C-alpha positions in Angstrom: 27.5 -98.2 -8.3 24.2 -97.9 -7.2 23.2 -95.7 -9.6 24.8 -97.5 -12.5 23.0 -100.7 -11.7 19.7 -98.9 -11.3 20.1 -97.1 -14.7 20.7 -100.4 -16.3 17.5 -101.8 -14.6 15.6 -99.2 -15.5 16.6 -98.9 -19.4 16.3 -102.7 -19.7 13.1 -102.6 -18.1 11.9 -100.0 -20.6 13.3 -101.6 -23.7 12.1 -105.3 -22.6 8.8 -103.7 -22.4 8.5 -101.9 -25.7 10.0 -105.3 -27.4 7.0 -106.8 -25.5 4.8 -104.6 -26.9 5.9 -105.0 -30.5 5.7 -108.5 -30.2 2.2 -108.7 -29.1 0.6 -105.6 -30.5 2.5 -105.0 -33.9 3.4 -108.7 -35.2 0.0 -110.2 -35.4 -1.2 -107.2 -37.2 1.6 -107.4 -39.5 1.1 -111.4 -39.9 -2.6 -110.5 -40.5 -2.3 -108.0 -43.4 -2.0 -108.9 -47.2 1.4 -108.5 -48.5 0.8 -105.6 -50.6 -0.8 -103.9 -47.5 1.9 -104.8 -45.4 4.6 -103.6 -47.9 2.7 -100.3 -48.6 2.3 -99.7 -44.7 6.1 -100.6 -44.2 7.3 -97.9 -46.6 5.8 -95.1 -44.0 5.7 -97.0 -40.6 9.3 -98.7 -41.0 11.5 -95.9 -40.7 9.3 -94.3 -37.6 9.8 -97.7 -35.9 13.4 -97.8 -36.7 14.0 -93.9 -35.4 11.8 -95.4 -32.3 14.0 -98.6 -31.6 17.4 -97.8 -32.9 18.3 -95.3 -29.9 16.6 -97.2 -27.4 18.5 -100.4 -28.4 21.4 -98.6 -28.6 21.3 -97.0 -25.2 20.0 -100.5 -23.7 23.0 -102.1 -24.6 25.7 -99.0 -24.0 24.6 -98.5 -20.4 24.2 -102.2 -19.1 27.4 -103.1 -21.2 29.5 -99.9 -19.2 27.9 -100.8 -16.0 29.3 -104.5 -16.4 32.8 -103.5 -17.6 33.0 -100.8 -14.5 31.6 -103.5 -12.0 34.4 -105.8 -13.4 37.3 -103.4 -12.8 35.7 -102.1 -9.6 35.1 -105.9 -8.3 31.7 -104.5 -7.0 29.2 -106.5 -5.1 26.8 -108.0 -7.6 29.6 -108.0 -10.2 28.9 -111.6 -11.7 25.4 -110.8 -12.3 26.4 -107.3 -13.7 28.8 -109.3 -16.2 26.2 -111.6 -17.3 23.8 -108.6 -17.5 26.6 -107.1 -20.1 26.8 -110.5 -21.9 22.9 -110.6 -22.5 22.9 -107.2 -23.6 25.6 -107.6 -26.2 24.0 -111.1 -27.3 20.6 -109.2 -28.0 22.1 -106.4 -29.5 24.2 -108.9 -31.9 20.6 -110.3 -33.1 20.6 -107.1 -35.1 23.3 -108.0 -37.5 22.8 -111.7 -37.4 19.2 -111.3 -38.5 17.1 -108.4 -37.8 19.2 -106.2 -40.3 18.8 -108.4 -43.5 15.2 -109.2 -42.8 14.1 -105.4 -42.2 15.7 -104.3 -45.3 14.1 -107.2 -47.3 10.6 -105.6 -45.8 11.7 -102.1 -46.7 12.6 -102.7 -50.4 9.9 -105.1 -50.8 12.2 -107.7 -52.2 10.1 -111.0 -50.9 7.4 -112.4 -53.0 3.8 -112.6 -51.7 4.4 -116.3 -50.6 7.7 -115.5 -49.0 6.4 -112.6 -46.9 4.2 -114.7 -44.5 7.3 -117.3 -43.9 9.5 -114.7 -43.1 6.9 -113.0 -40.7 7.1 -116.0 -38.9 10.7 -116.2 -38.8 10.8 -112.7 -37.5 8.7 -113.1 -35.0 10.9 -116.3 -33.8 13.7 -114.1 -33.4 11.9 -111.3 -31.9 10.9 -113.5 -28.9 14.4 -114.8 -28.7 15.6 -111.2 -28.4 13.1 -110.8 -25.9 14.1 -113.7 -23.8 18.1 -112.2 -23.9 16.7 -108.9 -23.0 14.8 -110.9 -19.9 17.5 -112.4 -19.0 19.8 -109.0 -18.8 17.3 -107.2 -16.7 16.9 -110.5 -14.4 20.7 -110.2 -13.9 20.6 -106.5 -13.5 17.8 -106.9 -10.7 19.8 -109.4 -9.0 22.9 -107.2 -9.1 21.2 -104.8 -7.3 19.7 -106.7 -4.8 23.6 -107.9 -3.9 24.8 -104.2 -3.3 
């Protein structure tokens, strides 16, 4: 069980760190760009960002969720926090389908007007920080589960 908890904490720590870096480095830069420049850069870098984050997001969801399920069925120490970790992991994963998929597509196809883009980037930033808080909750739960072993 220790290995599963350690793997979960490790991937959640890496994922949360990359998401915080995106929020602190990328988002302010995007918000400072002229809309035409943003859409032009997004055509090049949007797919690269997706190629980086998509596998990391999937791994950061699967490992903690599998750990939570295994912990539940084995009634291991730290099981309650492990299950909470899994719930938070599933919640941050769901944000992609609830918001990010459509928003990112609107960036990719340039379907937003120049007036709409700053508003959507503000909304995107808020959703991103909400997602980070869910990731941090999952990470904290994973660390508490480790302590309880």
